[in-house]
C-alpha positions as CSV (number, residue, x, y, z in Angstrom):
1,M,-6.6,-4.4,-89.4
2,T,-9.7,-3.1,-87.7
3,S,-10.4,-4.5,-84.1
4,I,-14.1,-5.9,-83.7
5,P,-15.6,-4.5,-80.6
6,S,-16.5,-7.7,-78.4
7,M,-20.0,-8.4,-78.0
8,P,-21.5,-8.9,-74.5
9,D,-21.8,-12.0,-73.0
10,I,-25.8,-12.3,-72.7
11,N,-25.2,-15.8,-71.5
12,K,-24.0,-14.2,-68.4
13,P,-26.7,-13.0,-65.9
14,L,-27.2,-9.4,-65.5
15,A,-26.0,-9.3,-61.9
16,D,-22.8,-10.4,-63.5
17,R,-22.4,-8.2,-66.5
18,I,-23.1,-4.9,-64.6
19,R,-21.0,-6.1,-61.7
20,P,-18.9,-3.0,-60.6
21,T,-15.2,-2.6,-61.6
22,T,-14.9,0.3,-59.6
23,L,-15.7,0.8,-55.6
24,D,-17.4,4.3,-56.9
25,E,-19.5,2.1,-58.9
26,V,-20.6,-0.3,-55.5
27,V,-24.0,0.6,-54.2
28,G,-24.4,0.8,-50.3
29,Q,-21.9,0.0,-48.1
30,Q,-20.8,3.6,-47.5
31,H,-20.0,2.9,-43.8
32,I,-17.2,1.0,-45.1
33,L,-16.5,1.9,-48.6
34,G,-17.3,5.8,-48.3
35,K,-14.6,8.2,-48.7
36,G,-12.1,8.2,-45.7
37,K,-13.6,4.7,-44.7
38,I,-11.1,2.1,-43.6
39,L,-11.8,-0.5,-46.1
40,R,-12.1,2.0,-48.9
41,N,-8.5,3.1,-47.6
42,I,-7.2,-0.4,-47.5
43,I,-8.0,-1.5,-50.9
44,E,-6.7,1.8,-52.4
45,S,-3.5,1.5,-50.5
46,G,-3.5,-2.2,-52.5
47,N,-1.9,-3.5,-49.2
48,I,-4.5,-6.1,-48.7
49,P,-4.6,-8.0,-45.3
50,N,-6.8,-11.1,-44.5
51,M,-10.4,-10.1,-44.2
52,I,-13.6,-11.3,-43.8
53,F,-16.7,-10.0,-45.3
54,Y,-20.1,-10.9,-43.4
55,G,-23.4,-10.0,-44.7
56,L,-26.3,-11.3,-46.5
57,S,-26.3,-12.1,-50.3
58,G,-26.3,-9.8,-53.2
59,T,-24.9,-7.1,-51.0
60,G,-21.3,-6.8,-52.7
61,K,-19.1,-9.1,-50.9
62,T,-17.9,-10.8,-54.3
63,T,-17.3,-7.6,-56.0
64,V,-15.4,-5.9,-53.5
65,A,-12.8,-8.9,-53.3
66,N,-12.9,-8.9,-57.6
67,I,-12.1,-5.1,-56.7
68,A,-9.4,-5.4,-54.3
69,A,-7.6,-8.1,-56.2
70,E,-7.4,-5.7,-59.4
71,V,-6.5,-3.2,-57.3
72,S,-3.4,-4.8,-55.8
73,H,-2.7,-6.5,-58.7
74,R,-2.8,-9.9,-57.4
75,P,-4.0,-13.1,-59.1
76,L,-7.5,-13.6,-57.6
77,Y,-8.7,-17.5,-56.9
78,K,-12.4,-18.5,-55.7
79,L,-13.5,-21.2,-54.0
80,N,-16.9,-22.2,-52.4
81,A,-16.7,-23.7,-49.0
82,T,-19.8,-25.7,-50.0
83,N,-17.7,-28.0,-52.2
84,A,-14.2,-27.0,-51.7
85,S,-11.8,-29.0,-49.9
86,V,-8.2,-28.4,-48.2
87,S,-6.8,-30.1,-51.4
88,D,-8.1,-27.1,-53.3
89,I,-6.3,-24.8,-51.2
90,K,-3.2,-27.0,-52.0
91,A,-3.6,-27.0,-55.5
92,I,-4.1,-23.3,-55.6
93,V,-0.7,-22.7,-53.5
94,K,0.9,-25.4,-56.2
95,E,-0.6,-23.6,-59.1
96,S,0.4,-20.0,-57.8
97,Q,3.7,-20.8,-56.9
98,G,5.2,-19.9,-60.3
99,L,3.0,-16.5,-60.4
100,L,4.3,-15.3,-56.5
101,G,5.9,-12.2,-56.3
102,E,6.3,-10.6,-52.9
103,N,2.6,-10.0,-52.8
104,G,1.6,-13.6,-52.9
105,V,-2.4,-14.6,-54.3
106,L,-5.9,-13.4,-52.9
107,L,-8.0,-16.7,-52.1
108,Y,-11.9,-15.5,-52.3
109,L,-13.1,-18.8,-49.9
110,D,-17.4,-17.9,-50.0
111,E,-19.3,-19.5,-47.5
112,I,-16.3,-20.1,-45.3
113,Q,-18.8,-21.0,-42.2
114,N,-19.0,-24.5,-44.5
115,F,-15.8,-25.6,-43.6
116,N,-15.4,-27.6,-40.6
117,K,-12.6,-26.6,-37.7
118,K,-10.0,-28.7,-39.4
119,Q,-10.6,-26.8,-42.6
120,Q,-10.1,-23.4,-41.4
121,Q,-7.0,-24.5,-39.5
122,S,-5.4,-25.9,-42.8
123,L,-5.5,-22.3,-44.2
124,L,-3.3,-21.0,-41.3
125,E,-0.2,-22.3,-42.9
126,Y,-0.4,-20.5,-46.0
127,T,-1.8,-17.0,-44.5
128,E,0.9,-17.3,-42.2
129,N,3.7,-17.8,-44.4
130,G,2.6,-15.1,-47.0
131,R,1.7,-17.2,-49.9
132,I,-2.1,-16.6,-49.5
133,T,-4.1,-13.8,-48.3
134,L,-7.6,-15.0,-47.3
135,I,-10.6,-12.8,-48.2
136,A,-13.3,-14.7,-46.9
137,S,-17.2,-14.4,-46.9
138,T,-20.0,-15.7,-44.7
139,T,-23.6,-15.0,-44.5
140,E,-23.4,-16.0,-40.6
141,N,-22.1,-14.2,-38.0
142,P,-18.3,-15.0,-37.9
143,Y,-17.6,-14.8,-34.3
144,F,-19.8,-17.9,-33.9
145,Y,-18.8,-20.0,-37.2
146,V,-15.1,-19.2,-37.8
147,Y,-12.6,-20.2,-36.0
148,N,-10.8,-18.1,-33.6
149,A,-7.6,-18.5,-35.2
150,I,-8.7,-17.1,-38.0
151,L,-10.3,-14.4,-36.8
152,S,-7.7,-13.2,-34.7
153,R,-5.5,-12.9,-38.1
154,S,-8.5,-11.0,-39.9
155,T,-10.1,-7.7,-39.9
156,V,-14.1,-8.4,-39.8
157,F,-16.4,-6.1,-42.3
158,E,-20.0,-6.5,-42.0
159,F,-22.1,-5.7,-45.3
160,K,-25.4,-4.6,-44.6
161,A,-28.6,-5.4,-46.4
162,L,-29.2,-2.7,-49.5
163,N,-31.9,-0.4,-49.1
164,T,-34.4,0.4,-51.8
165,R,-32.2,3.8,-52.7
166,D,-29.2,1.5,-53.0
167,I,-31.1,-0.8,-55.4
168,I,-33.1,1.3,-58.0
169,P,-30.0,3.1,-59.6
170,A,-28.5,0.0,-60.1
171,L,-31.9,-1.6,-61.4
172,E,-31.7,1.9,-63.9
173,R,-28.1,0.7,-64.8
174,G,-29.1,-3.1,-65.6
175,L,-32.0,-1.7,-67.7
176,S,-29.7,0.5,-69.6
177,I,-27.5,-2.6,-70.8
178,L,-30.7,-4.6,-71.6
179,R,-31.7,-1.7,-74.0
180,E,-27.8,-1.6,-75.5
181,E,-27.8,-5.3,-75.8
182,S,-31.2,-5.5,-77.7
183,F,-30.0,-6.4,-81.2
184,T,-33.4,-5.6,-82.9
185,K,-35.4,-2.5,-83.5
186,T,-37.3,-3.9,-80.5
187,T,-38.4,-0.9,-78.1
188,L,-37.9,-1.6,-74.2
189,T,-40.4,0.1,-72.3
190,V,-40.7,0.3,-68.3
191,D,-43.5,1.2,-66.7
192,D,-43.5,3.5,-63.7
193,G,-43.3,2.0,-60.2
194,V,-42.0,-1.3,-62.0
195,L,-38.3,-0.7,-60.6
196,L,-39.4,0.4,-57.1
197,H,-41.7,-2.6,-56.7
198,L,-38.5,-5.1,-57.6
199,A,-36.5,-3.0,-55.3
200,E,-38.9,-3.7,-52.4
201,K,-39.4,-7.2,-53.3
202,S,-35.7,-7.8,-53.3
203,G,-35.3,-7.9,-49.4
204,G,-32.0,-6.2,-49.8
205,D,-30.5,-8.5,-52.0
206,L,-29.2,-6.8,-55.5
207,R,-28.8,-9.8,-57.2
208,K,-32.1,-11.1,-56.4
209,A,-33.8,-7.7,-58.1
210,L,-31.7,-7.9,-61.1
211,N,-32.3,-11.2,-61.9
212,S,-36.0,-10.3,-61.8
213,L,-35.7,-7.4,-64.0
214,E,-33.8,-9.7,-66.6
215,L,-36.3,-12.2,-66.3
216,A,-39.2,-10.1,-67.1
217,V,-37.6,-8.5,-70.1
218,N,-36.6,-11.7,-71.5
219,Y,-39.7,-13.5,-71.2
220,T,-42.4,-10.3,-71.9
221,P,-43.3,-11.0,-75.5
222,P,-43.6,-7.9,-77.7
223,D,-46.4,-6.3,-78.5
224,K,-48.0,-5.9,-82.3
225,D,-46.0,-3.1,-82.7
226,G,-43.0,-5.0,-81.8
227,N,-42.3,-3.2,-78.3
228,V,-41.7,-4.8,-75.1
229,I,-43.4,-3.3,-72.2
230,I,-42.7,-4.4,-68.4
231,T,-46.0,-3.3,-66.1
232,I,-46.5,-3.6,-62.7
233,E,-48.6,-7.0,-63.2
234,T,-45.3,-8.5,-65.0
235,A,-42.9,-7.5,-62.4
236,E,-45.5,-8.9,-59.9
237,G,-45.6,-12.3,-61.9
238,C,-41.4,-12.2,-61.9
239,T,-40.7,-11.6,-58.2
240,Q,-44.2,-13.6,-56.9
241,R,-43.0,-13.5,-53.2
242,K,-41.0,-11.4,-51.5
243,A,-37.2,-12.3,-50.8
244,F,-37.4,-13.4,-47.3
245,V,-34.0,-13.6,-45.3
246,Y,-34.3,-16.9,-43.2
247,D,-31.9,-19.6,-42.4
248,N,-33.4,-21.5,-39.0
249,K,-29.7,-22.2,-38.2
250,G,-28.5,-18.7,-38.7
251,D,-28.3,-15.4,-36.9
252,S,-31.8,-14.4,-38.9
253,H,-33.5,-17.2,-37.4
254,Y,-32.4,-15.9,-33.9
255,D,-32.9,-12.2,-34.4
256,I,-36.6,-12.9,-35.4
257,L,-37.3,-14.9,-32.6
258,S,-35.6,-12.6,-30.2
259,A,-37.8,-9.8,-31.7
260,F,-41.0,-11.9,-31.6
261,Q,-40.4,-12.9,-27.8
262,K,-39.5,-9.1,-27.0
263,S,-42.5,-7.7,-28.3
264,I,-45.0,-10.2,-26.6
265,R,-43.0,-9.3,-23.4
266,G,-43.3,-5.7,-24.3
267,S,-47.1,-6.1,-24.7
268,D,-47.2,-4.8,-28.5
269,P,-49.5,-7.2,-30.0
270,D,-49.4,-5.5,-33.4
271,A,-45.4,-6.1,-33.6
272,A,-45.8,-9.9,-32.1
273,I,-48.1,-10.4,-34.9
274,H,-45.7,-9.2,-37.4
275,Y,-43.0,-11.2,-36.2
276,L,-45.2,-14.4,-36.2
277,A,-46.3,-13.6,-39.8
278,R,-42.1,-13.6,-40.7
279,L,-41.9,-17.0,-38.8
280,I,-45.2,-18.2,-41.0
281,A,-43.9,-17.1,-44.0
282,A,-40.5,-19.1,-43.3
283,D,-42.8,-22.0,-42.5
284,D,-41.0,-22.4,-39.4
285,L,-43.8,-24.0,-37.1
286,P,-41.9,-25.8,-34.6
287,S,-39.8,-22.7,-33.4
288,I,-43.2,-21.1,-33.3
289,C,-44.6,-23.3,-31.0
290,R,-41.6,-23.9,-28.6
291,R,-41.2,-20.2,-28.3
292,L,-44.8,-19.6,-27.5
293,L,-45.0,-22.1,-24.7
294,V,-41.8,-20.5,-23.2
295,I,-43.2,-17.3,-23.3
296,A,-46.4,-18.3,-21.5
297,A,-44.2,-19.5,-18.7
298,E,-41.2,-17.2,-18.7
299,D,-43.3,-13.6,-19.3
300,V,-46.7,-14.2,-18.2
301,G,-46.3,-16.8,-15.8
302,L,-48.5,-16.6,-12.7
303,A,-50.2,-13.4,-14.0
304,Y,-52.3,-15.2,-15.6
305,P,-51.5,-19.0,-14.7
306,T,-54.1,-20.5,-17.2
307,A,-52.2,-19.0,-20.3
308,I,-50.0,-21.8,-20.6
309,T,-53.1,-24.4,-20.8
310,I,-54.6,-22.1,-23.3
311,V,-51.5,-21.3,-25.4
312,K,-50.6,-25.7,-25.1
313,S,-54.1,-25.9,-26.7
314,C,-53.5,-23.6,-29.5
315,V,-50.2,-25.4,-30.1
316,D,-51.6,-28.5,-30.2
317,S,-54.2,-27.4,-32.6
318,A,-51.4,-25.7,-34.8
319,L,-49.3,-28.9,-35.3
320,M,-52.6,-31.0,-36.2
321,L,-53.9,-28.7,-38.7
322,G,-50.6,-27.5,-40.4
323,F,-49.8,-24.7,-42.4
324,P,-51.7,-22.5,-43.7
325,E,-54.7,-23.1,-41.2
326,A,-52.2,-23.3,-38.3
327,R,-52.1,-19.7,-38.4
328,I,-55.4,-19.1,-36.8
329,P,-54.7,-20.5,-33.6
330,L,-51.2,-19.2,-33.2
331,A,-52.4,-15.7,-34.0
332,Q,-55.1,-16.3,-31.2
333,A,-52.1,-17.7,-28.7
334,V,-49.9,-14.5,-29.7
335,V,-52.6,-11.8,-29.2
336,L,-53.5,-13.8,-25.7
337,L,-49.9,-13.6,-24.7
338,A,-49.3,-9.8,-25.8
339,T,-52.3,-8.6,-24.0
340,A,-51.8,-10.5,-20.8
341,P,-50.5,-9.2,-17.9
342,K,-47.1,-10.1,-16.9
343,S,-44.6,-11.7,-14.7
344,N,-41.2,-13.1,-14.5
345,A,-41.4,-13.9,-10.7
346,S,-41.2,-17.6,-11.3
347,Y,-38.7,-17.5,-14.1
348,M,-36.5,-15.1,-12.0
349,A,-37.0,-17.5,-9.1
350,I,-35.4,-20.6,-10.7
351,N,-32.4,-18.5,-12.2
352,K,-31.3,-17.4,-8.6
353,A,-31.8,-20.7,-6.9
354,L,-29.6,-22.7,-9.8
355,Y,-27.0,-19.7,-9.6
356,D,-26.8,-20.7,-5.6
357,I,-26.6,-24.7,-6.9
358,E,-23.7,-23.5,-9.2
359,H,-21.7,-21.3,-7.0
360,M,-22.3,-22.1,-3.3
361,D,-22.5,-24.9,-0.8
362,T,-26.0,-24.9,0.0
363,G,-25.9,-27.5,2.8
364,E,-27.9,-30.7,3.9
365,I,-31.5,-31.0,3.4
366,P,-33.1,-30.8,6.5
367,R,-33.8,-34.0,8.4
368,Q,-37.3,-33.3,8.5
369,L,-37.4,-33.4,4.9
370,Q,-35.4,-36.6,4.2
371,N,-36.6,-39.6,3.3
372,T,-35.3,-41.1,6.7
373,H,-37.1,-44.2,8.1
374,Y,-34.8,-45.3,10.8
375,D,-32.2,-43.7,13.1
376,G,-28.6,-44.5,13.1
377,E,-26.2,-45.1,15.8
378,G,-24.6,-41.8,15.1
379,D,-27.3,-39.7,15.1
380,V,-27.6,-37.3,17.9
381,V,-31.3,-36.3,17.0
382,K,-33.5,-38.9,17.1
383,G,-36.8,-38.8,14.9
384,Q,-37.5,-37.2,12.1
385,H,-40.2,-34.5,13.6
386,Y,-41.9,-33.8,10.1
387,L,-44.8,-31.9,10.5
388,Y,-47.9,-32.9,8.2
389,P,-49.2,-29.6,7.1
390,H,-52.5,-31.0,6.2
391,D,-53.0,-32.1,10.0
392,F,-53.2,-28.2,10.9
393,P,-55.6,-25.6,10.4
394,N,-55.7,-23.9,6.9
395,H,-52.8,-26.8,5.8
396,Y,-50.0,-25.0,7.5
397,T,-47.5,-25.3,10.2
398,R,-44.5,-23.6,10.6
399,Q,-41.3,-25.2,9.6
400,Q,-38.0,-25.2,8.1
401,Y,-37.6,-26.1,4.4
402,L,-34.4,-24.6,3.4
403,P,-31.4,-26.2,4.5
404,D,-29.4,-24.6,7.4
405,K,-27.0,-22.6,5.3
406,I,-29.6,-20.9,3.4
407,K,-32.7,-21.0,5.4
408,N,-33.1,-17.3,5.4
409,K,-32.8,-17.0,1.4
410,I,-35.7,-15.6,-0.6
411,Y,-36.1,-16.8,-4.3
412,Y,-39.8,-16.0,-4.9
413,I,-40.9,-12.3,-5.0
414,P,-44.6,-12.4,-6.3
415,G,-45.3,-9.6,-9.1
416,E,-47.4,-7.0,-8.8
417,N,-50.3,-8.4,-10.7
418,K,-53.3,-9.6,-9.1
419,N,-53.1,-13.1,-9.2
420,E,-49.5,-13.2,-7.2
421,Q,-50.9,-10.0,-4.9
422,L,-53.8,-12.0,-3.8
423,A,-51.6,-15.3,-3.2
424,K,-49.6,-12.7,-1.3
425,A,-52.2,-11.3,0.6
426,Y,-53.6,-14.7,1.9
427,W,-50.5,-16.4,2.7
428,E,-49.6,-13.1,4.8
429,K,-52.4,-13.4,6.8
430,I,-52.0,-17.3,7.7
431,K,-48.4,-16.9,8.3
432,N,-48.7,-14.0,10.7
433,Q,-51.5,-15.6,12.6
434,K,-50.1,-16.6,16.0
435,P,-49.0,-20.1,16.4
436,D,-52.1,-21.1,18.6
437,Q,-54.1,-20.4,16.1
438,T,-52.9,-22.5,13.0
């Protein structure tokens, strides 16, 4: 009897149909999967430990877990922590007991950050007795989202975003499969630049690039000669907008905000506008507004004291307008702050003062500053003796304001900018006058 070759399952997404089955077929991740690299050595040994795969979507985490299971000859169970529960884990353990050899089974738990602490703790019993070897994946920083006991028993591997050079060969392989799967005489042609466009628009997500390619091929009608031609215009229609890596509660959120503030602090208006555009593309108006107000006080401060007033007006306008018009006052605020003189003197001053409050006994408030209206029987010094500065020339007179224990502390050191130096010069002149001149 002649066996009939199995037909490809064209109902599965292209990304699944071309999923690599060997480490050599995996694109990217050479820092951990290259020859002699640690993750490759672990998988090839067949002795798989508990591991956590950390990285963006579409970078190969699930694929590598599949290969690890195949090489180690262990059954692989998959759960997604978004909708899984502890009972699902218990069911796997119960079901796998008949299959358990000395190697146990592999559990691939996707999006482990969605398990709460109690759920993550439930994994410990099964990982420690050898019934389950855990391969968890997460798009968030595991050191923030994964329970310490799980972390201490696992090896963390970071999967980095794929670059264009990584993605194009995979797209070429996907295109070959689409051509092989065509059961008609239709000719499939892809114009120059199409694969590059799809790779660049994917945001480092191979699955996204393959999905766009499949969409273009499946929904482009043949011409009069029966040929399907994928043009740049077709590719642009399938991608619409570049895949943008952003999670308003995750690492990418704080990375962009950090780059945004550091670019303004570094007086680079071009970089600042770029990161503003990323935040706008993510529709994250509240974070933009809050960060701009912080920057105005923290990084520009007294070097341009009215900057915060202008920024507040821009923020109010943006909140009233909403996107897309909000981008205009926001851009004004960003360029203003990026090109403004900088001073963090007041920021540093309050930080130093707070440190002292938290770490030392700063002593009693001087009597002359207390809200004192009468003298007690035990008070040695009678009377408050507060000197009202407005009663003196230049509205100033010498008087101790800090508590005795820190009376010589200096928290505020004027910045080198024009505004603070002018203020410094003014007060040096006033304070250095003889007592009879004040």
